[in-house]
LOSEGU-868377 format. One record per residue (C-alpha): residue number from 1; x, y negated, z. Coordinates in steps of 0.5 Angstrom, whole numbers, plus 2048, in hexadecimal, padded with zeros to 3 digits. Each point is the difference from the previous one (the first is absolute). Layout:
N
<NUM, <X, Y, Z>>,
...
END
This chain:
721
<1, <7D6, 76A, 7AA>>,
<2, <7F9, 804, 7FF>>,
<3, <804, 806, 7FE>>,
<4, <805, 7FF, 806>>,
<5, <7FA, 7FF, 805>>,
<6, <7FC, 806, 7FE>>,
<7, <807, 804, 801>>,
<8, <801, 7FD, 807>>,
<9, <7F8, 802, 801>>,
<10, <802, 807, 7FE>>,
<11, <806, 801, 805>>,
<12, <7FC, 7FD, 806>>,
<13, <7FA, 805, 7FE>>,
<14, <805, 806, 800>>,
<15, <803, 7FE, 807>>,
<16, <7FA, 7FF, 803>>,
<17, <7FD, 806, 7FD>>,
<18, <807, 804, 803>>,
<19, <7FF, 7FD, 806>>,
<20, <7F9, 802, 801>>,
<21, <802, 807, 7FD>>,
<22, <805, 801, 806>>,
<23, <7FC, 7FE, 806>>,
<24, <7FA, 805, 7FC>>,
<25, <805, 805, 800>>,
<26, <803, 7FF, 807>>,
<27, <7F9, 7FF, 803>>,
<28, <7FE, 806, 7FC>>,
<29, <806, 805, 802>>,
<30, <7FE, 7FE, 807>>,
<31, <7F9, 802, 7FF>>,
<32, <802, 806, 7FC>>,
<33, <804, 803, 806>>,
<34, <7FA, 7FF, 805>>,
<35, <7FB, 803, 7FA>>,
<36, <804, 806, 7FF>>,
<37, <800, 802, 808>>,
<38, <7F9, 7FF, 7FF>>,
<39, <800, 805, 7FA>>,
<40, <805, 805, 804>>,
<41, <7FF, 804, 806>>,
<42, <806, 803, 802>>,
<43, <7FF, 807, 804>>,
<44, <805, 804, 804>>,
<45, <802, 807, 800>>,
<46, <805, 805, 7FE>>,
<47, <802, 803, 7F8>>,
<48, <801, 807, 7FE>>,
<49, <806, 7FF, 7FC>>,
<50, <804, 805, 7FB>>,
<51, <805, 805, 802>>,
<52, <804, 805, 7FB>>,
<53, <803, 806, 800>>,
<54, <805, 804, 7FB>>,
<55, <7F9, 802, 7FC>>,
<56, <7FA, 7FC, 802>>,
<57, <7FD, 7F9, 802>>,
<58, <7FC, 800, 806>>,
<59, <7FC, 7FA, 803>>,
<60, <7FC, 7FA, 7FD>>,
<61, <802, 7FA, 7FC>>,
<62, <7FC, 7FA, 7FE>>,
<63, <801, 7FD, 7F9>>,
<64, <806, 7FB, 7FE>>,
<65, <7FB, 7F9, 801>>,
<66, <7FB, 804, 806>>,
<67, <7FB, 804, 800>>,
<68, <7F8, 7FD, 801>>,
<69, <7FA, 804, 802>>,
<70, <7F9, 7FF, 801>>,
<71, <7FF, 802, 808>>,
<72, <7FB, 805, 801>>,
<73, <7FF, 804, 807>>,
<74, <800, 808, 7FF>>,
<75, <7FB, 802, 806>>,
<76, <7FE, 807, 7FD>>,
<77, <802, 804, 7FA>>,
<78, <7FA, 7FC, 7FC>>,
<79, <804, 7FA, 800>>,
<80, <805, 803, 7FC>>,
<81, <7FD, 803, 7FC>>,
<82, <7FD, 7F9, 7FE>>,
<83, <807, 7FE, 7FF>>,
<84, <801, 806, 7FC>>,
<85, <7FA, 801, 7FC>>,
<86, <7FD, 7F9, 800>>,
<87, <805, 7FA, 801>>,
<88, <7FD, 7FA, 7FD>>,
<89, <805, 7FB, 801>>,
<90, <807, 804, 800>>,
<91, <805, 800, 802>>,
<92, <7FF, 801, 807>>,
<93, <804, 801, 807>>,
<94, <7FC, 805, 804>>,
<95, <801, 7FF, 808>>,
<96, <800, 806, 803>>,
<97, <800, 802, 808>>,
<98, <805, 806, 803>>,
<99, <7FA, 806, 800>>,
<100, <7FF, 7FF, 7F8>>,
<101, <808, 7FF, 7FF>>,
<102, <800, 807, 7FE>>,
<103, <804, 803, 7FA>>,
<104, <7FA, 802, 7FC>>,
<105, <7FD, 7F8, 801>>,
<106, <806, 7FD, 7FE>>,
<107, <802, 805, 7FA>>,
<108, <7F9, 7FF, 7FE>>,
<109, <801, 7F8, 800>>,
<110, <807, 801, 7FC>>,
<111, <7FE, 805, 7FB>>,
<112, <7F9, 800, 7FE>>,
<113, <7FF, 7F8, 802>>,
<114, <807, 7FE, 7FE>>,
<115, <7FE, 7FB, 7FA>>,
<116, <7FB, 7FD, 805>>,
<117, <805, 800, 806>>,
<118, <805, 7FB, 801>>,
<119, <802, 7FF, 808>>,
<120, <7FE, 804, 805>>,
<121, <7FF, 7FE, 807>>,
<122, <800, 804, 807>>,
<123, <7FC, 7FD, 806>>,
<124, <803, 802, 807>>,
<125, <7FA, 803, 803>>,
<126, <803, 806, 804>>,
<127, <7F9, 801, 804>>,
<128, <7FE, 808, 800>>,
<129, <805, 801, 7FC>>,
<130, <803, 808, 800>>,
<131, <806, 800, 7FC>>,
<132, <804, 7FC, 7FC>>,
<133, <806, 802, 7FC>>,
<134, <802, 7FE, 7F9>>,
<135, <806, 805, 801>>,
<136, <801, 807, 7FC>>,
<137, <7FE, 806, 804>>,
<138, <807, 802, 7FF>>,
<139, <804, 7FA, 801>>,
<140, <807, 801, 7FD>>,
<141, <7FE, 805, 7FC>>,
<142, <805, 801, 7FB>>,
<143, <806, 7FF, 804>>,
<144, <800, 805, 805>>,
<145, <802, 807, 801>>,
<146, <7FA, 804, 7FD>>,
<147, <802, 7FB, 7FA>>,
<148, <806, 804, 7FF>>,
<149, <7FF, 807, 803>>,
<150, <7FF, 805, 7FB>>,
<151, <7FA, 804, 7FF>>,
<152, <803, 807, 801>>,
<153, <803, 7FE, 806>>,
<154, <800, 804, 806>>,
<155, <801, 7FB, 805>>,
<156, <7FA, 7FD, 7FE>>,
<157, <7F9, 801, 803>>,
<158, <7FD, 7FE, 7F9>>,
<159, <7FC, 7FB, 803>>,
<160, <800, 7F9, 7FE>>,
<161, <7FD, 7F9, 802>>,
<162, <7FA, 800, 7FB>>,
<163, <7FD, 7F9, 7FD>>,
<164, <7F9, 803, 7FE>>,
<165, <7FF, 804, 807>>,
<166, <800, 7FC, 806>>,
<167, <801, 805, 805>>,
<168, <806, 802, 7FD>>,
<169, <803, 7F9, 800>>,
<170, <804, 7FB, 804>>,
<171, <7FB, 7FB, 7FF>>,
<172, <7F9, 802, 7FF>>,
<173, <7FD, 7FA, 800>>,
<174, <805, 7FC, 7FB>>,
<175, <7FC, 7FD, 7F9>>,
<176, <807, 800, 7FD>>,
<177, <7FE, 7F9, 7FE>>,
<178, <807, 7FE, 802>>,
<179, <804, 804, 7FA>>,
<180, <7FA, 7FD, 7FB>>,
<181, <801, 7FB, 7FA>>,
<182, <7FB, 7FA, 800>>,
<183, <800, 7FB, 7FA>>,
<184, <7FC, 7FB, 805>>,
<185, <802, 7FD, 807>>,
<186, <7FE, 802, 806>>,
<187, <7FF, 7FB, 805>>,
<188, <7FF, 802, 808>>,
<189, <7FC, 7FB, 804>>,
<190, <801, 800, 808>>,
<191, <7FE, 7FA, 803>>,
<192, <7F9, 7FF, 802>>,
<193, <7FF, 7FA, 7FE>>,
<194, <803, 801, 7F9>>,
<195, <7FB, 806, 7FF>>,
<196, <7FA, 7FB, 802>>,
<197, <802, 7FB, 7FB>>,
<198, <800, 805, 7FA>>,
<199, <7FA, 804, 802>>,
<200, <7FC, 7F9, 801>>,
<201, <803, 7FE, 7FA>>,
<202, <7FD, 806, 7FC>>,
<203, <7F9, 7FF, 804>>,
<204, <7FF, 7F9, 7FE>>,
<205, <802, 801, 7F8>>,
<206, <800, 807, 7FE>>,
<207, <7FC, 805, 805>>,
<208, <7F9, 7FF, 7FC>>,
<209, <7FD, 801, 7FA>>,
<210, <806, 804, 7FE>>,
<211, <7FD, 802, 7F9>>,
<212, <800, 7F9, 7FE>>,
<213, <808, 7FE, 803>>,
<214, <802, 7FE, 7FA>>,
<215, <7FB, 7F9, 7FF>>,
<216, <803, 7FE, 807>>,
<217, <807, 7FD, 803>>,
<218, <803, 805, 803>>,
<219, <804, 800, 807>>,
<220, <807, 804, 7FE>>,
<221, <806, 802, 802>>,
<222, <808, 7FE, 7FD>>,
<223, <805, 805, 802>>,
<224, <808, 7FF, 7FE>>,
<225, <804, 805, 801>>,
<226, <804, 802, 7FA>>,
<227, <806, 805, 800>>,
<228, <805, 800, 7FB>>,
<229, <801, 807, 801>>,
<230, <7FD, 805, 7FC>>,
<231, <800, 808, 7FD>>,
<232, <806, 803, 805>>,
<233, <806, 7FE, 803>>,
<234, <804, 802, 7FB>>,
<235, <7FD, 7FC, 7FB>>,
<236, <800, 7FA, 805>>,
<237, <807, 801, 801>>,
<238, <802, 800, 7F9>>,
<239, <7FC, 7FA, 7FF>>,
<240, <804, 7FD, 805>>,
<241, <807, 802, 7FE>>,
<242, <7FE, 7FE, 7F8>>,
<243, <802, 7F9, 7FF>>,
<244, <803, 7FB, 7FA>>,
<245, <803, 7F9, 800>>,
<246, <7F8, 7FF, 7FE>>,
<247, <7FD, 803, 805>>,
<248, <804, 800, 806>>,
<249, <7FF, 806, 806>>,
<250, <7FA, 800, 803>>,
<251, <7FE, 805, 807>>,
<252, <7FA, 803, 7FF>>,
<253, <800, 805, 806>>,
<254, <804, 801, 806>>,
<255, <802, 807, 803>>,
<256, <7FD, 801, 807>>,
<257, <805, 7FF, 805>>,
<258, <801, 800, 808>>,
<259, <804, 802, 805>>,
<260, <800, 806, 804>>,
<261, <802, 7FF, 808>>,
<262, <804, 805, 803>>,
<263, <803, 801, 808>>,
<264, <804, 805, 803>>,
<265, <7FF, 802, 807>>,
<266, <808, 800, 802>>,
<267, <804, 7FB, 7FC>>,
<268, <805, 803, 7FB>>,
<269, <807, 7FD, 800>>,
<270, <803, 7FC, 7FC>>,
<271, <806, 805, 7FC>>,
<272, <806, 7FD, 7FB>>,
<273, <7FE, 802, 7F9>>,
<274, <805, 807, 800>>,
<275, <7FD, 803, 806>>,
<276, <7F8, 7FF, 7FE>>,
<277, <800, 807, 7FD>>,
<278, <803, 804, 807>>,
<279, <7FC, 804, 804>>,
<280, <7F9, 7FF, 7FD>>,
<281, <7FA, 7FE, 805>>,
<282, <7FA, 804, 802>>,
<283, <7F9, 7FC, 7FF>>,
<284, <7F9, 801, 801>>,
<285, <7FC, 7FB, 7FC>>,
<286, <7F9, 7FE, 802>>,
<287, <7FC, 7FC, 7FB>>,
<288, <7F9, 7FD, 7FE>>,
<289, <7FE, 7FA, 7FB>>,
<290, <7FE, 7F9, 802>>,
<291, <7FD, 7FD, 7F9>>,
<292, <7F9, 801, 7FD>>,
<293, <7FC, 7FD, 7FA>>,
<294, <7FA, 7FD, 7FE>>,
<295, <7FC, 7FE, 7F9>>,
<296, <801, 7FA, 803>>,
<297, <806, 7FA, 800>>,
<298, <801, 7FF, 808>>,
<299, <7FA, 804, 802>>,
<300, <801, 806, 804>>,
<301, <804, 802, 807>>,
<302, <800, 808, 7FF>>,
<303, <7FE, 801, 808>>,
<304, <7FE, 807, 800>>,
<305, <804, 801, 7F9>>,
<306, <807, 7FE, 803>>,
<307, <800, 7FC, 806>>,
<308, <7FE, 806, 805>>,
<309, <806, 805, 7FE>>,
<310, <804, 7F9, 800>>,
<311, <7FF, 7FF, 807>>,
<312, <801, 806, 802>>,
<313, <807, 801, 7FD>>,
<314, <802, 7FA, 803>>,
<315, <7FD, 802, 807>>,
<316, <804, 807, 7FF>>,
<317, <806, 7FC, 7FF>>,
<318, <7FF, 7FC, 806>>,
<319, <7FF, 806, 804>>,
<320, <806, 804, 7FE>>,
<321, <805, 7FA, 800>>,
<322, <7FE, 7FF, 808>>,
<323, <7FF, 808, 801>>,
<324, <806, 802, 7FC>>,
<325, <807, 7FD, 802>>,
<326, <804, 805, 7FC>>,
<327, <800, 806, 7FB>>,
<328, <805, 803, 7FC>>,
<329, <7FB, 7FE, 7FA>>,
<330, <7FE, 7FA, 7FE>>,
<331, <7F8, 7FD, 7FE>>,
<332, <7FF, 7FC, 7FA>>,
<333, <7FA, 7FD, 800>>,
<334, <7FE, 7FE, 7F9>>,
<335, <7F9, 7FB, 7FE>>,
<336, <800, 802, 7F8>>,
<337, <7FD, 7FA, 7FD>>,
<338, <7FC, 801, 7F9>>,
<339, <7FD, 807, 801>>,
<340, <7F9, 7FD, 7FD>>,
<341, <803, 801, 7F9>>,
<342, <803, 806, 7FF>>,
<343, <805, 800, 806>>,
<344, <805, 7FA, 7FE>>,
<345, <803, 7FF, 807>>,
<346, <802, 808, 801>>,
<347, <802, 801, 7F9>>,
<348, <805, 7FB, 800>>,
<349, <803, 802, 807>>,
<350, <800, 807, 7FE>>,
<351, <803, 7FE, 7FA>>,
<352, <806, 7FB, 804>>,
<353, <800, 807, 805>>,
<354, <802, 803, 7F9>>,
<355, <805, 7FB, 7FE>>,
<356, <804, 7FE, 806>>,
<357, <7FC, 7F9, 800>>,
<358, <7FD, 801, 807>>,
<359, <802, 7FD, 804>>,
<360, <802, 7FA, 7FC>>,
<361, <808, 7FE, 801>>,
<362, <7FE, 7FA, 804>>,
<363, <7FF, 804, 806>>,
<364, <806, 803, 800>>,
<365, <7FE, 807, 802>>,
<366, <801, 807, 7FD>>,
<367, <7FB, 801, 7FB>>,
<368, <7FA, 805, 801>>,
<369, <7FE, 805, 7FB>>,
<370, <7FB, 805, 800>>,
<371, <804, 806, 803>>,
<372, <801, 7FC, 806>>,
<373, <7F8, 800, 801>>,
<374, <7FE, 806, 804>>,
<375, <7F9, 7FF, 801>>,
<376, <7FC, 7FB, 7FD>>,
<377, <7F9, 7FE, 804>>,
<378, <7FC, 7FC, 7FC>>,
<379, <7F9, 7FD, 803>>,
<380, <7FA, 7FF, 7FB>>,
<381, <7FA, 7FD, 801>>,
<382, <7FD, 801, 806>>,
<383, <7F8, 7FF, 800>>,
<384, <7FE, 805, 806>>,
<385, <806, 7FF, 805>>,
<386, <7FD, 805, 804>>,
<387, <800, 806, 7FB>>,
<388, <807, 801, 7FD>>,
<389, <803, 804, 7FB>>,
<390, <806, 802, 7FE>>,
<391, <803, 802, 7F8>>,
<392, <806, 802, 7FD>>,
<393, <801, 803, 7F9>>,
<394, <805, 805, 800>>,
<395, <801, 805, 806>>,
<396, <803, 7FC, 806>>,
<397, <801, 802, 807>>,
<398, <800, 7F9, 802>>,
<399, <7F9, 7FF, 7FE>>,
<400, <7FE, 805, 805>>,
<401, <804, 7FE, 805>>,
<402, <7FD, 7FA, 7FF>>,
<403, <7F9, 802, 800>>,
<404, <801, 804, 807>>,
<405, <803, 7FA, 804>>,
<406, <7FA, 7FB, 7FE>>,
<407, <7FB, 806, 802>>,
<408, <805, 802, 807>>,
<409, <801, 7F8, 802>>,
<410, <7F9, 7FE, 7FE>>,
<411, <7FE, 806, 805>>,
<412, <805, 7FE, 805>>,
<413, <7FE, 7F8, 801>>,
<414, <7F8, 801, 7FD>>,
<415, <800, 7FB, 7FA>>,
<416, <7FA, 803, 7FE>>,
<417, <804, 801, 7F9>>,
<418, <7FE, 806, 7FC>>,
<419, <806, 803, 7FB>>,
<420, <7FF, 807, 7FC>>,
<421, <805, 804, 7FD>>,
<422, <805, 7FD, 7FA>>,
<423, <7FD, 800, 7F9>>,
<424, <805, 803, 7FB>>,
<425, <7FE, 7FC, 7F9>>,
<426, <802, 7FC, 7FA>>,
<427, <7F9, 7FC, 801>>,
<428, <803, 7FB, 804>>,
<429, <7FD, 7FA, 802>>,
<430, <803, 7FA, 7FD>>,
<431, <805, 7FE, 805>>,
<432, <808, 7FE, 7FF>>,
<433, <802, 807, 801>>,
<434, <7FF, 802, 7F9>>,
<435, <806, 7FC, 7FD>>,
<436, <805, 804, 804>>,
<437, <7FC, 807, 7FF>>,
<438, <800, 7FE, 7F7>>,
<439, <807, 800, 801>>,
<440, <800, 807, 804>>,
<441, <7FA, 803, 802>>,
<442, <804, 804, 806>>,
<443, <802, 7F9, 802>>,
<444, <7FF, 800, 808>>,
<445, <7F9, 7FC, 800>>,
<446, <7FA, 801, 805>>,
<447, <7FA, 7FB, 7FF>>,
<448, <7FC, 7FE, 806>>,
<449, <7F9, 7FD, 7FE>>,
<450, <7F9, 801, 800>>,
<451, <7FA, 802, 7FC>>,
<452, <7FD, 7FA, 7FC>>,
<453, <7FB, 7FC, 803>>,
<454, <802, 7F9, 7FE>>,
<455, <7FA, 7FE, 7FB>>,
<456, <802, 7FA, 7FF>>,
<457, <807, 802, 7FE>>,
<458, <804, 7FB, 7FC>>,
<459, <7FA, 7FA, 800>>,
<460, <7FF, 7FA, 802>>,
<461, <7FC, 803, 806>>,
<462, <805, 804, 803>>,
<463, <801, 7FB, 806>>,
<464, <800, 800, 807>>,
<465, <7F8, 800, 800>>,
<466, <801, 807, 7FC>>,
<467, <804, 802, 807>>,
<468, <7FC, 7FD, 805>>,
<469, <806, 7FD, 803>>,
<470, <7FF, 7FA, 805>>,
<471, <806, 7FC, 803>>,
<472, <801, 801, 807>>,
<473, <805, 7FB, 801>>,
<474, <804, 802, 806>>,
<475, <808, 7FE, 7FE>>,
<476, <7FF, 7FB, 806>>,
<477, <800, 805, 805>>,
<478, <803, 806, 7FE>>,
<479, <807, 801, 7FC>>,
<480, <7FF, 803, 7F9>>,
<481, <807, 801, 800>>,
<482, <800, 805, 805>>,
<483, <7FD, 807, 800>>,
<484, <7FA, 802, 803>>,
<485, <7FE, 804, 806>>,
<486, <7FC, 806, 7FD>>,
<487, <7FC, 801, 808>>,
<488, <7FD, 7F9, 7FF>>,
<489, <7FA, 804, 7FC>>,
<490, <7FC, 7FE, 7F9>>,
<491, <801, 7F8, 803>>,
<492, <7F8, 7FF, 7FE>>,
<493, <801, 7FA, 804>>,
<494, <804, 7FD, 7FB>>,
<495, <7FD, 803, 7F9>>,
<496, <7FA, 803, 802>>,
<497, <7FE, 807, 7FF>>,
<498, <803, 804, 7FA>>,
<499, <804, 7FA, 7FE>>,
<500, <804, 800, 7FA>>,
<501, <807, 7FD, 803>>,
<502, <7FF, 807, 806>>,
<503, <7FF, 805, 7F9>>,
<504, <806, 7FD, 7FD>>,
<505, <804, 800, 807>>,
<506, <7FF, 807, 801>>,
<507, <801, 803, 7F8>>,
<508, <807, 7FB, 800>>,
<509, <801, 803, 808>>,
<510, <800, 808, 7FD>>,
<511, <803, 7FE, 7FA>>,
<512, <806, 7FD, 804>>,
<513, <800, 805, 805>>,
<514, <800, 806, 7FB>>,
<515, <807, 7FD, 7FC>>,
<516, <802, 7FE, 807>>,
<517, <801, 808, 801>>,
<518, <802, 802, 7F9>>,
<519, <805, 7FC, 801>>,
<520, <802, 801, 807>>,
<521, <7FE, 808, 801>>,
<522, <7FC, 7FE, 806>>,
<523, <7FA, 7FD, 802>>,
<524, <7FF, 7F9, 802>>,
<525, <7FF, 800, 807>>,
<526, <7FE, 7F9, 802>>,
<527, <7F9, 7FD, 800>>,
<528, <801, 7FA, 7FB>>,
<529, <7FD, 7FF, 7F9>>,
<530, <800, 7FB, 7FB>>,
<531, <7FD, 7F9, 802>>,
<532, <7F9, 7FF, 7FF>>,
<533, <800, 7F8, 801>>,
<534, <806, 801, 7FA>>,
<535, <7FB, 804, 7FC>>,
<536, <7FB, 7FB, 802>>,
<537, <804, 7FA, 7FD>>,
<538, <803, 803, 7FA>>,
<539, <7F9, 801, 7FD>>,
<540, <7FE, 7F9, 802>>,
<541, <806, 7FE, 7FC>>,
<542, <7FF, 803, 7FA>>,
<543, <7F8, 800, 800>>,
<544, <7FF, 7F9, 802>>,
<545, <804, 7FB, 801>>,
<546, <809, 800, 7FF>>,
<547, <800, 7FB, 805>>,
<548, <7FF, 805, 806>>,
<549, <805, 801, 807>>,
<550, <803, 806, 7FC>>,
<551, <803, 7FC, 7FB>>,
<552, <802, 7FB, 804>>,
<553, <804, 803, 804>>,
<554, <804, 803, 7F9>>,
<555, <802, 7F9, 7FF>>,
<556, <805, 7FA, 803>>,
<557, <7FC, 7FD, 806>>,
<558, <800, 7F9, 7FC>>,
<559, <7FD, 803, 7FA>>,
<560, <7FA, 7FD, 7FD>>,
<561, <7F9, 804, 801>>,
<562, <7FE, 803, 7F8>>,
<563, <7F9, 7FF, 7FD>>,
<564, <7FB, 804, 804>>,
<565, <7FF, 805, 7FA>>,
<566, <801, 808, 800>>,
<567, <807, 801, 7FB>>,
<568, <7FE, 803, 7FA>>,
<569, <803, 807, 7FF>>,
<570, <7FF, 801, 7F8>>,
<571, <807, 801, 7FD>>,
<572, <800, 7FA, 7FB>>,
<573, <806, 7FE, 7FC>>,
<574, <807, 7FD, 801>>,
<575, <800, 7FA, 803>>,
<576, <806, 7FD, 803>>,
<577, <7FC, 800, 807>>,
<578, <7FF, 806, 804>>,
<579, <7F9, 802, 801>>,
<580, <7FD, 7FE, 806>>,
<581, <7FE, 808, 802>>,
<582, <807, 802, 7FE>>,
<583, <803, 7FA, 805>>,
<584, <7FB, 801, 806>>,
<585, <802, 808, 7FF>>,
<586, <807, 7FF, 800>>,
<587, <800, 7FB, 806>>,
<588, <7FB, 805, 804>>,
<589, <805, 806, 7FF>>,
<590, <806, 7FB, 803>>,
<591, <7FC, 7FF, 806>>,
<592, <7FD, 806, 801>>,
<593, <806, 804, 7FF>>,
<594, <805, 7FC, 802>>,
<595, <805, 800, 805>>,
<596, <800, 7FB, 805>>,
<597, <807, 7FC, 801>>,
<598, <7FF, 7FD, 807>>,
<599, <804, 7F9, 802>>,
<600, <801, 7FE, 7F9>>,
<601, <7FE, 7F9, 7FE>>,
<602, <7FC, 7FD, 7FA>>,
<603, <807, 7FD, 7FD>>,
<604, <804, 807, 801>>,
<605, <7FB, 804, 7FD>>,
<606, <7FF, 7FC, 7FA>>,
<607, <808, 800, 800>>,
<608, <800, 808, 7FF>>,
<609, <7FB, 7FF, 7FA>>,
<610, <7FD, 807, 7FD>>,
<611, <7FE, 805, 804>>,
<612, <800, 7FC, 806>>,
<613, <7F9, 7FC, 800>>,
<614, <7FE, 7FA, 804>>,
<615, <7F8, 800, 801>>,
<616, <7FB, 7FD, 805>>,
<617, <7FF, 807, 803>>,
<618, <7F9, 802, 805>>,
<619, <801, 7FB, 804>>,
<620, <801, 7FA, 7FA>>,
<621, <807, 7FD, 804>>,
<622, <805, 804, 7FA>>,
<623, <804, 807, 801>>,
<624, <806, 803, 7FC>>,
<625, <7FF, 806, 7FD>>,
<626, <804, 805, 7FC>>,
<627, <7FC, 802, 7FA>>,
<628, <800, 806, 7FC>>,
<629, <7FB, 7FE, 7FB>>,
<630, <801, 7FF, 7F9>>,
<631, <7FC, 7FF, 7F8>>,
<632, <801, 804, 7FA>>,
<633, <7FD, 7FE, 7F9>>,
<634, <7FA, 803, 7FE>>,
<635, <800, 800, 7F8>>,
<636, <7FF, 806, 7FC>>,
<637, <806, 803, 7FD>>,
<638, <7FD, 7FF, 7F9>>,
<639, <801, 7F9, 800>>,
<640, <808, 801, 801>>,
<641, <801, 804, 7F9>>,
<642, <7FF, 7FC, 7FA>>,
<643, <7FF, 807, 7FB>>,
<644, <7FB, 802, 806>>,
<645, <7FA, 804, 7FD>>,
<646, <7FA, 7FD, 803>>,
<647, <7FB, 805, 7FE>>,
<648, <804, 806, 804>>,
<649, <7FC, 7FF, 806>>,
<650, <807, 801, 803>>,
<651, <800, 7F9, 805>>,
<652, <7FB, 7FB, 801>>,
<653, <7FF, 7FB, 7FA>>,
<654, <7FC, 7FB, 803>>,
<655, <7FF, 7F9, 7FE>>,
<656, <7FC, 7FA, 802>>,
<657, <7FE, 7FC, 7FB>>,
<658, <802, 7F7, 800>>,
<659, <7FA, 7FB, 800>>,
<660, <800, 7F9, 7FF>>,
<661, <7F9, 7FE, 804>>,
<662, <7FB, 803, 804>>,
<663, <7FA, 7FC, 801>>,
<664, <7F8, 801, 800>>,
<665, <7FB, 7FB, 800>>,
<666, <7F9, 800, 7FE>>,
<667, <7FC, 7FA, 7FC>>,
<668, <7F9, 7FF, 7FC>>,
<669, <800, 803, 7F9>>,
<670, <7FB, 7FC, 7FC>>,
<671, <7FB, 803, 7FC>>,
<672, <800, 802, 7F8>>,
<673, <7FB, 7FA, 7FF>>,
<674, <804, 7FB, 805>>,
<675, <807, 802, 7FB>>,
<676, <7FC, 800, 7FA>>,
<677, <7FD, 7F9, 802>>,
<678, <807, 7FE, 802>>,
<679, <803, 802, 7F9>>,
<680, <7FA, 7FD, 7FC>>,
<681, <802, 7FA, 803>>,
<682, <807, 800, 7FF>>,
<683, <7FF, 801, 7F9>>,
<684, <7FB, 7FB, 7FF>>,
<685, <804, 7FB, 803>>,
<686, <806, 802, 7FC>>,
<687, <7FD, 7FF, 7FA>>,
<688, <7FD, 7F9, 802>>,
<689, <807, 7FE, 801>>,
<690, <803, 803, 7F9>>,
<691, <7FA, 7FB, 7FD>>,
<692, <801, 7FB, 804>>,
<693, <808, 800, 7FE>>,
<694, <7FE, 801, 7F9>>,
<695, <7FB, 7FB, 800>>,
<696, <805, 7FA, 804>>,
<697, <806, 802, 7FB>>,
<698, <7FB, 7FF, 7F9>>,
<699, <7FF, 7F9, 803>>,
<700, <806, 7FE, 803>>,
<701, <801, 7FB, 7FB>>,
<702, <7F9, 7FD, 802>>,
<703, <800, 801, 807>>,
<704, <807, 7FD, 801>>,
<705, <800, 7FB, 7FB>>,
<706, <807, 802, 7FD>>,
<707, <7FE, 7FD, 7F9>>,
<708, <800, 7F8, 802>>,
<709, <804, 7FB, 800>>,
<710, <802, 7FA, 804>>,
<711, <7FB, 7FB, 801>>,
<712, <804, 7FB, 803>>,
<713, <801, 7FA, 7F9>>,
<714, <808, 7FF, 7FE>>,
<715, <802, 7FA, 7FF>>,
<716, <801, 7FD, 7FA>>,
<717, <806, 7FA, 7FD>>,
<718, <7FC, 7FB, 7FC>>,
<719, <801, 7FF, 7F9>>,
<720, <805, 7FB, 7FE>>,
<721, <7FE, 7FC, 7FA>>,
END
């Protein structure tokens, strides 16, 4: 009976213990979550990530579980020397201002202080910053015309872009960090409150008695940005394609891919399949690029880099659609995507022209070939809108003609724009025309650009401040879908003196009138030019907010308003959804180049399907337009051939690494003495636990009275006599 009671007691003890442990776990778990929140503080920002080409890898990656470093603010070269030579408490996470984020400093931290640096933090402080460009001094150096020219070619002026000599380059302020590989993550912090959080934590725990840092707890940062891809695109694709029943296929990288947007000045009629080779068309191609890039994910809008020429070409297209009702030549406007990465969009466009794949069969129109293009006018970067230059790679009479027209029309309208004689050279600026000229140096390509002047090319600071742009917001008063009366002057009452809007209006009007005279054979005789309000709205939409009057005019009246941020124009990777910038470009061209169909209701317009589109229009009430715009694939031909040699430099081979998590947080890393004390206490507790368990187990027969018998007397039967 006593044994049964003892076992009942043991069961009760275990039951009560289970309840107690359960309650402790529940309460401790909730409290543990609060403890975790107190231990770590998240930091918002942007990550540097990896991109790969056929032979190299560029960008940054953290360790698989994240990289941790002690924060250390860099204010001078002495602070960098401290990490390189002293580093009492490695690894470190240097915090650099943009002025010290130079090639020399960053590569020194990578190469000389590599074992002692695990994270790099870039702070947003552009005050007094004179230059900041991570692009190479020779963008797309190995994919342009000069890379395929023989040294003894008599058409070559023997001059090429020089990475070593800034004065002989197309990006004199470039550091080339965009092409470097870093074994640690680089994290960009832009928000003021987030920067203050880091600096305050550093000053409170780290920023004193530096030589004895290792004796105390230190403020540290953990950055998780592990990139799955490595080595090169060729290696990444092989890894992605190699799989077995035990190890299924895993994607480690994706090709950079997007869409080109194009539109014709006049509608191209749909023709039956059997008639698509008859009577070839005569086409003038006018192009520019729309994409941009930086080191950091989702940051950088490429204002001077590509938005300015983008705006100029949209304005030129709008001008010609109003000024030129008909012509025996059609004009094809193309906005190339992915040009920052070895001309992805234009390379694919040329490839499609060569293979008869442009436009796609879905358009039911005649294919266009390189032979159909009588002239290509490519608009490069326009860092100085008052000083235009004309380039051509081989003797081209049309280059001389374009240069003469620019000078003549400028004098007659007093636009204040200089333009000299055309420059014959194979050292061309980084423009889309290079993809055409690589196939045939005699291709009739003329490039309109300006001398390099953008000190923030392909960087986070190439924004509206770099352009000195200020939104005028006059769309409620002036119809931006009509041409502007040039007799109104410089409109300084709307934008102020020497405004960006008027400089773009003058340059785009000059180029538009020059193309008009090339097509018609006589000068444009009206006093109309491109619309400064349209230019103002276009800049506002792509630099400041997609929730803008121009974009709202291109969608259906009932469409919900979009998030008020400028659309990203990085080419990115394949997605089932069209990129915002591509979609808006497509719709804007539909509004500005489409022919308005009168007396058509919404139901009737929607029933006609493409190329007819129903959009809000300037008035916002809805209108039907017959449009000519479309999209084509911007994916390098290198990824169409499974046997392509990725080391040949024939086509662009850029891919982007995949990743699973991007995050950053700060916390207080305990001092070595604290860690030693914690470890010692843990060891002592463990030893005591083993001793107690041993003692209890060795005396279990006494403690639990296992050898005793029942004390209840047993009744006996009386003995019979």
